[in-house]
N, C-alpha and C positions, 0 to 999 in steps of 0.2 A: 667385934670387928664387923659383923654383919650389920649391926645397927649403924655403924659409921658409913658403910657402903650405901645403906638405904638413904641416910641423910644426904650423902653426896648425890645419889641418883635423883632424889627429890629436888635438890637445888638445881642440878643440871636441867631437869625437866621444866622447872619453873622459869629458869633463865631462857630456855628454848621457846617457851610459850610467850614470854615477854618480848623476845626478839622477833617472833612471828607477828605479834601484835604490832610492834613498831613498824615492821616491814609492810604489814597490811595497811597501817595508817598512812605510811609514805605512799603506797600505791593509790590509796583512796584519795589522798591529797593531789596526787598527779592527775588522776582521773577527773577530779573536781576542776583542776586548772584547765585541763583539755576541754571539759564540758562547758566551763564558763567561757572559754575562748572561741567555741564553736559559733559560727555566724548564724546558723539556723536555730530556731527555737526547739529545744528538746525537753520533753516532759515525760515523767514516768507516773503511771497510775496503778493502784492496787486493784485487786479483783472486785472491789466495790465501786470502782470508778473515782476514787479520791486521789488527789494529786499527792504524791509522796516525794517527788524530786523534780527540780527543773533548773535550767540554766539562766544566765543573764538575759539572753535574747527572749526567753519566754516571759520573764518578769517585765521586760520593756514593752511586750505586747499587751500585758494586762496591767495598765497603769492605774486602774481603779482600786486595786488592792494594795495594801501596805506590803513592802518587801518582806518584812519580818513574818507576817502572817502566812506568806506563801511558803516559807521554809518550815512552818509549823504544821504541815500536812493538812491545810484547810482546802476546802473545795473551792474552785474558781467561782466567782460571782457569775450567775447565769447571764450570758449575752444571747442576742438573737442570732441564729445561725441560718444563712441563706446559701443555696447552691449557686452555681455559675449563672443560672437563669433567674436569679433573684426570687426564688420560690422558697418560702419559709419551710424548714425541715422540722419534723417532730423529733423529740429527744431520741427515740429509738433508731432514727435514721442517721444519726451523727457517726462520724468515723470511730469515735471512742466506743460507743455502744455496740457497733458492729464488730469491732475487734474484741470486745469483751465476750462475744459469742463465738470467737475463734477465727474471724474473717480478717485477712490481710487486705488493707485498703491502700492503694498507691495512686498518687497524683490526683487526689480529690480536691477540686477547686471550690472554695467557699468564700463567703464574706462574713466576717465577724462585725456585727453592728452594735454600737453602744446605745445608750438611751437617746442620743441625739440623732440616731440613724446615720452615724458616721463610723467608718471602720476601714478595714483593710482587706484586700484580696489575698487569700492565703492558699497555698497548696499543701495538703496534709498527706503524709504517709503514716499509716498506723499499723503497728506490728504486735500481734498477741505473743506473749511469752508463755509457752506451755511446758511446764516441767512434768506434769503428770499427763498421761495420754488423753484424759477427758476433762482436764480442768485448766483454765487460764489463770495463771498466777498473777500476771501483770500485763500492762500494755505500755509500749513505748511509742510516743508520737514524735515525728519530726515535721515541724511546720516551717515552710519557707514563704517569706513575704514576696508575693509576685505583683504587688501593687504597681511598681514602675513598668513591669512588662505588660500588665493589663492596661495601664494608661497608654503605653506605646501602641498596643494592639487597637485600642479605641481610636487613637489618632491615625493609625494606618487605615482603619476602616473609613474614617472621615475622608482621608485623602483618596482612597479607592472610590468612594462615592462621588467626590468632586471630579475625579478622572473619568468615571463612567458618565457623569453629567456632561463633561466636556466632549467625550466621544459622541454622545447622542446629539449634541448640538451641531455636529458636522453633518452637512447634508449628503456628502459622498459616503460610500460604504467604507468603514474603517475596521481593520482586523489587527489583533495582536497575535503573533505566532510564537510558539516555542522554538527551540533549536532544532526540532525534528520536523518543523513545518506544520505542526497541528494548530488549529484555531483554538486559542484559550480565552479570547475575549473578543467581542464584536459590538458595534453600536446598532441602533435600531435600523438604520439604513442598510447595514450589512445583513441583518437578519431577514429583512424584506427581500434583499437581492438573493439570498440563499433559497428563499421560498420559491422563487421563479425557477430554480434549478432542481427543486425537490418535488416536482409533480409526480415522479415515480420513486423507486427505491434508490435514491441518489444520496450519497453521503455528502455532508457539508465540506469535508476535507477535499473532495474531488474537484472543488472550484479551482484548486491550484495544482491538481495532479491529473494528467491525461489518463483516461481509462477507457474501457470498451463502452461505457454509457455516457462519458463526458470527455470531450476532446478540446484541447486548447490549440488554436490555429493562429498564425501570424496575420498581419494585415492583408497579405496576399492570399490567405486561405490555405497555406501549407501547414501541415502538422508540425507543431513545435517539438523538438527533441527534448528529452528529460533535462539535459544540462542547460537548455535555453529557456526553461520555464522561469517566469519572474521570481517565484519563491526560491528556486534553485540558485539563481543569481544573487538574491539578497542574502541567502544563508552562506554564500561564499564571501560575503562582505561587500558586495557591490551596492552602490546607491542608485536608485531609479528616480532621479529628480531632474527637473528641467528637461533638457533635450534628451536625457537618458530614459525618459518615460517610455513605457512599452505599450503598444497597442495590440490587443489580442481579441480573438473571437472565441467565445465559449459555445461549443456545439453539444447539445444534449439530445439523446434519443427521445426524451420526453417533453421537450420544450423548444421554443424558438431560439435561434442563435442570438447571442448577446455580443455586442461590441463594447469592449472596456478599455479605458486608459488606465494603466496600472502604475502607481507611484509607490515608493517605499524606501525605507532605510534600515539597515541592520541595527540591532541593539547589542550593547556591550555591557558587562558587569564592571564592578569597581577595579578588577584586575585586568581589564582589557580583553576578557574572553567573550566571544560571540555567544549570546544567550537567547537570541530570537530576532524578530523583525517586526516592523510596523508596515502594514500594507494598506494603501488607500486606492480604491477602484472607483472610477467615474464611469457610469453608464452613458455611452454616447451613441446608443443604437439608433434612437430617433434623430439625433443631431447629424448623423451621416448624410441625411437628406433623402426625402422620399422621391424627389425628382431623379436622383442618380439611380436609385433602385428601380424606378419605373423604366428608365432608359435601358438598364441592364436586362430587365425582364423582357422588354420589347425585342432587344437584340437576340436574346436567347430564344425567344418564341420564333423569330424569323429564321434563326439557324436550325431550330428543330423542324420547322416546316420544310426548309431546304433539305435537311437530311432525310426526312420522310419521303420526299419526292425522289431524291437521288436513290434511296434504298429501293424504292419501288421500280425505278427505271433500270437499275442495275440487276436486281435479282430476277425480275421477270424473264429477261432474255436468257440469263444463265439457266433458269429452271427449264425453259423451252429447249435450249441446247442440250442440257443434260438428259432430258427425256428423249430427245431425238437420237442422241448417241446410244442410249440404252436400247432403244427400239431397233436401231441399225445393227447393233451388235447381236441382238436376238435373231434378226433376219439372216445375218451372215452365218450364225451358228446353225440355224435350221437348214440353210442352203448347203453349207459344208457337209453336213451329215448325209444329204441326198446324193452327194458326188461319190464316185468311186475312189478307192484308196490311192490309186496311181494316177488319178486325174491331175494334170499340171495346174488346172484352175484352183484346185484345193490349196496349193501352196500360196497363190496370190491372195485368195480369200483370207487365209490365216494372217498374212501380213497386214491386210486391211483391217482385220479384227484387232490386231495388236495396236495399230495406229489409232483406231477408235477408242480402245481401252485407255491409251495414253492421253488422248484428248479429253476423255471423261475424267481422268485423274486431275488434269490441269484445270478443268472446270471446277472440280472440288476444291483445288488450291485457291482459285480466284474467289470462290464462295466463302472460304475461311478467311481470306484477306479482307473481304468486305465486312464480314462479321467482326473481325478484329478492329477495323477502322471505326465501325459504329460503337464498339465496346470502348475504345479510346475516347471517342466523342462523349459518351455518357460519363466517363471518368472526368473529363475536362469540365463538363457542365454540372458536376456534382449530383448526377442522377444515379450514381452508383449506390446501391443499397444492399444490405445483407439480410437474409432471412435466417436468423440464427436459431439453432436447436441443439439440445444435448444428443450426443451419439458416441458410439464406440468407433474410434478412428481406424482401429486395425480391421474391424469387420468392413468398414467402408473401403479401405484400401484393397482388401482381398477381393471384393467385387470388381473394383476398377481394374486390377491386374488381370483378373480372369477374362473380363470383357475385352481388354486390350490384346491379350494373348490370342483370343479367338479370331481377331481380325488381322493379326500379324504372325501367322503360323510359320513364317520363314525364320523366325527368331525364337529364342528362349527368353521369356520374361519371368524372372524369379522374384518372389516376395521373401525377404529375409528379415526376421526368422520366418520359416514356412508355417510354423505353428506357434502362436503366442497364447499363453495360458491365461494371462491377465486381461484386464480391460484398460483401454486408453480413452477415458471419458473426456470429451472436449465439447466446447460450444462453438459451432461452425455453421456456415452456409454450405451444405453438402455439395450443391451444384458448382459453387465457386471453387471449393477445394478440389473437386473432380476436374474442373477446368485446368487448375494448376498442375495436378499430377499428370494428366493426359498430355499437357504441353511439354512437361519434362520428358515423358517417355517418347513422345513424337520427335523431339529434338534428338534424343539419344539414337533413335532408329534412323534419323536423317544423316547423322554425321559418323556413327560408328560403323566399322566394317561389316559388310553383309555376313550374316550368320553368327556374329559375335553375340554373347548373352548380354542382357541388361538386368541389373539388380535394383530392385526397390527396397531400400533398407529402412528399418524402423528402429530408432533408438530412444528409449524412454529415460528422461532425466528426472530430477526432483520436482521441478515445477513446470516442465514443458516436455513435449515430444518432438524429436527431429526426424523428418522424412527426407531421405536422399535417394536420388536416382543416379546409379553408377553406370558409366559406359566405357568402351575401349576405344573411343574416338581420338582425334588428333590432339586434343588438349588445348589449353589456353595459356598464353603468356600472362605474367602477373599484371601488366598494365591493361590487359583486356578484361580482366576478371570483374572490374568495377563497371566498365563501360557497357558490358553486354546487357545491363539492366536499363540502359537509357532508351528513350523513345527513338525509334527508327534506326537504331544503331546495328550494323552487321559487321561481324569480324572479317576484315579483309584476308584474302589468301587461303581461306578454308573452303574446301569443295564438299558438296553434298553428294550422296549416293545417286546413282543413275535413276532418272525418272522421277526425281523429287525436286520440288521447288525450294529455293533457299529461304523464301519468306521476305516480309517487309520490315522486320525488326520491331514487331509489335508485341509478340507473345510474352517475352520475359518481362517487359514493362508492365503489361496487364497482370502478370503473375505477382510481381513485387507489390503492386497496389492492392491486390486481393489479400495477400498475406499481411501487409501492414494494417489493413482494416481489421484484421483478426488479432492485432497486437502481437504479431509474430515478426520474424526476420527471414531474409533470404540470403543465400551466399553460394559460392562455388569453390570447390577445392580441386585444383588442376595444375597440370605442368605440361609443357609441350611434349607430345609423343607418349604421354602416360595416361590418357583418358581424363575424364572429368567426373565429379560428383556434384550435381546441382541439388541443393537442399533448402529446406524451409523449416521453421519451428512454429508450433502452435501451443500456447499455454494450456495447462490442464484446467478443466472446470473447477471453480472454487466450491468446496464442500460446505 
């Protein structure tokens, strides 16, 4: 009985082995079919570097060998192997030999050349098969024929070369921009134009972007807003051709102004999405005419001479009057002290003293108005310049508020926050910023109720710092909040405190111009009867 069971067991075991062999053979045949159908060339090498298996695509690549011999584990006939730069590689540098040393090679581009120096561009991925931790058992290579892609790449390079030659043949400056407005390609004329703007530390991209070192102005010399820049319009899909051409002036701190006619058109991809723009700029600086410039210079010189004479004629009498008033007040003060306390003349002299003090204040007002007029004139004639330097804005404000408080003891001038632990590093002209802050504080004292406090607020943001001067004055209606920044504009119906002049409507215009030259903004938050906060922003210094 035991013998019978043993025979049955042996038969079942043999049947299982045979069935497993059939199943393994079926799987092998399936893998062979998949391997043969795979479009890329797949080859398997043993640890000695001999080919042990390959598919149809591999055999098609190696037409010099008979197909039968390739299936008999023969080594490939040696071909010359070159890398992507057409430099012959020694045998040890080939992907196969590198993988036999345990290295995985991906995307290695080579060219297999036959005896006639003809061949194909191939991309080889080579993978070592390591069954033991320290021994490579075999190597699997996947080879992809990239000859069509390589031919396409060569053709594209030819087209790019022709396109660059075409760009260079254009006498005007031509730029190709990406969808972010960055210059990605330019012709020889464009590169020469950029050199004119790069006498200092100026980036080429600033040719189309207003910054503190490079400003874009319109034909009338007004600063172009960001949305009105030629590149901004092109990247919105506008065409600047024909009558839509834009005339701009490029003003650099390191070079002379340039006058450019800017043409351009947006570029779209195959799906209609905007992908960049073509910009052509024509330098018309000299074409504008030297005669016109000479005429302007002569007119400006005559006006400057006139302003110099007027300044002298106006300021000298005011200086004399001011000194006379101060001397008269000093004499009155000395005379009053010499009189008895109950002398009736003492009261009269005190009244005269107050009248002289008021006259002296009015002389000061007239002097400030004259200074403002000449300040506006310098702005109009573009003589306005900044002397920029790095500084801590909070420390500067603390000194300004302290000085202003010492001359306005009837009010409380508060810096908020009173103690700022950090630093607000900005690049500013300190005197000009002091002029703006003092103007804001003087206006607050002029219109706010006597004795009410004035706050100078400091708010630091991510990229800029905002300075605001808050008062408890009559406030402004919404329609007045934009007009107060206009030249010579004065809000009707608002009264100033006793003994204070209303002004000529110059101060806020000058403040706005100063802040705009610092790449900042001005504004006011107000409502009738609720006071006002006049503010301005200054960008932080770039680190």
